[in-house]
N, C-alpha and C positions, 0 to 999 in steps of 0.2 A: 298284632301279627298272628296269623293262624298257623297251626302246626299240622304236620303229616298230610298236607294236601298239595304239596309242591309237585308239579308235573315233571317228574324225572323219568328218563327213558331207560334207566338201568337200575338194578338193585343197588341200594346205597347203605353203607353202614351208619349213616348219619340220620338223626331225627330232623327231617327237613321242615323248614319254616318258610311261609309265604310272606313277603314284604309288601307293603302298600306302594302306590305309585309315588314317584318323587315330586317334590314341589318345584317351583320355577328356578330355584337356586341349585337344584340337584340333590338336596337333602331328602332322604327316603324315610328315615326313622332315627330316633334317639333311644338308646337302651342303657340300663345300668349294669350290664354284664356283657362279656364276650367269651365265647367258647367255640369248639370245633364245629358243632352243629350249625350255629348261626353264621359262622364265617363261610363254611362250605355252601350253605344255602344262599348266602349273598352272592358268592362268585357265580353260581349257575343261574342267577337272575341279573347279572350285570351290576352287582352292588358290592362295595368294599368298605371296610371301616377306616376312618381317618380322624384321629382326635389326639389331644395332648393329655395323656394320663398323668404326667408329672405335674401338670397344673390343675389336676382335679376335675378335668372335663369328663362329662358323660360320653359314652360311645356313640359317635355320630356315623351314620351309614349313608354313603353317597352313590349316586348314579349320574355323573356329570353329562352335560350336553353342550359342546361336542365331547367325543371320546378320542383320546390320542392312541393310535395303534400303529404297529409295523406289520405290513403284509409282505409275503414273499416276492410279489411282483414289484414292490417298491424298494426293496433293500438295496443299499449302496454301501460298500466297504471301500474306503479310499485306498489308493495304491500305497500311500504312506503307511497306513495301518496294516495292510496285507504284508508289506515288507517287514514291519516290526514283528508281526506274529511269526513269520518264517524264521526270524533270527532272535526271537524273544529270549531274554535271560531268565525268564520265569518258568516255573512249573505250574501246570493247571490240573485241578482235580474236580471231580463231580461228587457231591454228597460225602466228602471225606470229613468235613468239620462244620456241619450246619450250625451247631451251637456257637462256635467261634465266629462265624460270619454274622449271625444275627446280633450277637453281643457287640461286635465291633460296629455294625451299622447303627446301633444305639449310641455308642460312646464316642465314635470318631467325629470330631467337629468339622463342619462344612463351612466354606466361605459364605458370609452373609447370614448364617443361622446361629442363633444363640443356644438352641436346644434341639431336641429330637422328639418326634411323635411316637417313637417305639418305646412303650412303657412295659413294666413287668408282666401285666396280664396279656399284652400282645405277644411278648416273647414266650410265655408259657403256652399260649394257644398255638403258635406257629411251630414250636418244638413238638407239640403233640401231633400236629398235622404232618410234620416230617416223619415222625415215627409211624404214622399211618400210610406213608408213601405218597402224600399229596404235595407237601412242600419240599422244595429242593434247593440246593446251593451249588454254586461254583466257587472254588477257592483258587487264589493265586498265591504262590509261595516263592520266596527268595531265600535260598538255602532252606533252613527249617522254620522260617518265620512266615506267618500268615500276613500278607501285605496288601491284599485286595480281594474283592469278591462281591457277590450279590446273591440274593435269594428271591424266591417267588413260588407260585403255586402252579402246578401242571395238572390240567383236567382235559382229557381227550386230546384234541389238536390245538389247544390254546394254552399259552403260558402267560400268567399274570405276574408281571414284574412288580416287586415290592420295594426293595431298597438295595443300595450298593455302597461300598466304601473303597477308598484307595489311599494307601500310605506311601506308594512309590509311583513314579511316572508310568502312565499307560497300563496300570495293572487291571483295573476294572474294565476299561474300554477294550483292551485286547481280549479279556475274558468274554465280554459281550460279543465281540466279533466271532470268536470261536464258537460260542454257544449258538448264535443265530445260524451259522453255517450248518452246525450239527442238527439243530432243531428242525429247520426247514428241509434238510435232506432226509429226515425221518418222517416226513409227511406233516409236520407242524404247519399250521395255516394262519396263525395270528399271534402276535405278541401284544398284550394289552399293557400299555404304559399308564393308563388311567387319565393322566393330564399331561400337558406339554412339558417336555424337558429338552434342553439343548442337546444333550448327549444322544437321545434316541432320534431326535430330528436329524442329526448328522448321518444316521444310518438309513434315513428315508421315512421316518415316522410321519404320519399325517393325521389330521383331525377328521373324524367322520361323525355323522349324527348319531345320537343315542339310538334312534330307530334302526339305522343301518348296523350299528354294533350289535344290538340284540338279535337282529335277524342272522347275522353272521355267526354269532356265538351259539345260537340255538342249533345251527347246522353242524357246528364243529365239536361241541362239548362231549358228545357221546360217541364220536367216531374215533377208532383207535389209531395210534401211530403205526407206521410200517416197521419200526424197530425201536427197541428201548433206547431212550436218550443216553443213559449211562453207558451202555455198550458201544454206541456210536461215538460218544464223546471220547472214550478211551482209545478209539481207533483213529481219531483225528491226527493228522501229521504233526501238528504243533503240540499234541499231548503225548502220543505214544513214544516219541523219541526222547521224552524226558522222564518217563515212568521208571 
């Protein structure tokens, strides 16, 4: 991989790295390290890390074809979920406890999964990205307990979803519904879910080709939002009445 020659359209605090083209399975590269420079470089080229550090795997970089995304023209929030959000017993926050969210995404067991792909080096890197204002979290609270949430990376008008957890009914799903409403109202244009998930499919997520994804991403990455997501999030009716 080459360094310092990535075609970025804005000044970047990162040492940008150019990845090779993916193979037929969507694998782009394998490295023995992960840090903020290479992760950010990957995102702006449609590439993300996915590997099992706990089992000693090297860092595998992916650019799948097709790509699973949620676009504003396709979003659907069910009447049932809208009603739940209006009367939700939970409190929702943005970037209040990123460390808590990513740690729980690592440790909370999921049906049908024995482990997690979020290892110590991933956690360290994404915590650094959070401190740099690139990675963000949404938290769901019941009384004073963190009971749900998700995290991801926000660059320009694209949000790259990474992982979520839920300890009580409808916590992460309702948080997604609120976030999508806020994000798209701020001029967000695409949620990247990377690969198919039932949860995002229920919101209207669809597969598009890698070529289409890269074309959309290139147009959206370096265009600003109309409003800061954190500010808009705190003004959302489901959020501000519980702050």
